[in-house]
C-alpha positions, 0 to 999 in steps of 0.5 A: 428596606434593609437586609439583615446581616443573616439574610446577606450572608445566606445569600452570598453563601447561595451565590458562592457555593457553585464556585466553592465547589467548582475551584477545587476540581478546577485546580485538581483538572489543571494539575492533572493537565500539566503533570500528565502532558509532562509525563506524556513528554517524557514517555515520548522521549523514551519510546523514541529513544527505545525504538532508535535502539530497536533500529525500527527504521532499519526494519522499515528499510528492509521490509520496504514499509519505508518506501511505502510511507514516502509514497503515501506522504508520511516520510520515510521514518517509522520512528517519529511517526509511531511516537507522534502517534502514541504521544497524540493519544497519551495527550488526548486521554490526559486531556479527557481526564482532566475534563472528566475531573471538572464534573461539568454534566454536559460533558460527560456523554462526549467524554464518555464517547472519547474515552471509548473511541480511543482504544478503537482508534488505536487498533484501527491505526495498527490495522492500517499499518499493517496494511500499509506494510503488506501493500508494499510486498504486494506491490513488489510481487505484482511488478515482478509478475508484470515483468515476467508476463511483459505487462507494462503499466502501474499495476503494482502501484494500483495494487498497492493502493487498493490493499491500503484502501481495504485496510482503511476501510476495515480500520475505519469500520472497527473505530465506528467511523462510516465506511459508505464514502470509502467503499465507493472510493474502493469501488472505483479504485478496482474498476480502474485497476481492472480496466488498466490490467485488461488494457496492459495484458491486451497490449502486453500479449498482443506480440505473444499472440503473434509469436504463436500464431506465426509458429503454427503457419510455419510448423509445417514447413520447418523441422528440426535438423534443417538448415535455413536462412531467415534475413541475415541469420543462417544455421540448423533448426534445433527446435521449434518453441511456442513463441520462437525457433532455436537456430544453431549458427555456424560458430555454434551459437545458439540463436533464439529467433521470433516466429513472426520474422519468418513471416515477415522475411525471406525464408530460405529452406532446403529443396524438398527433392534434395540436392536442387536449389534452395526454395524460398518460403 
């Protein structure tokens, strides 16, 4: 049985029709992809030069953001990080547009979801960036307070990690990413931070409590104006503070003596009867 030319032409047209419609779309997609990638590269270079002219890295150094980025393993320079992030999302957008031009039915839903995800991801990254910047400031404040209170330990680092974790959770939530695992990690971090703070405060305040207790014991026997000796220190009591006693030495120097020394060493006080020998305390 021989097929007529008309039938053969019809069959050929039916077979080639899908390809005939797909080839122009493929050419358009490739063109969009190539031109888009070139534009993205040019935009990235322009942004890099613009950020360098604006001295973005200098701002990071002044605000402490560069130190925080370095501690989390992102390097000290802000400009490559910002430009690289923007370049990634711009490239992703170009790829999404190029794939969408192909008109593949099965890819339409994933492409739509990806298009909706890109702005949410950008907002999430901005929030995380703000969190990293805030975490550096929080760390400095906590370290300063710890030094003032005499509390030793990595409290500043823990506070920094907790702040970053909170902002990461907020950013992930806005981006539509499940945050249950992040919440669990945050709970562990907060528990560790609370335990560390409690231990550090307990050990740090032990000596302070000892000085205060010693001051209460010696308060009835030592008063301002007395001339006393404690260890190798001799002088007139100027005043008694909560944790120490201020003594004026013979050469006029003011000496701050911890109250615990009055409990641990031999103290010589004026005789209460006056004029007699001094009595040990």
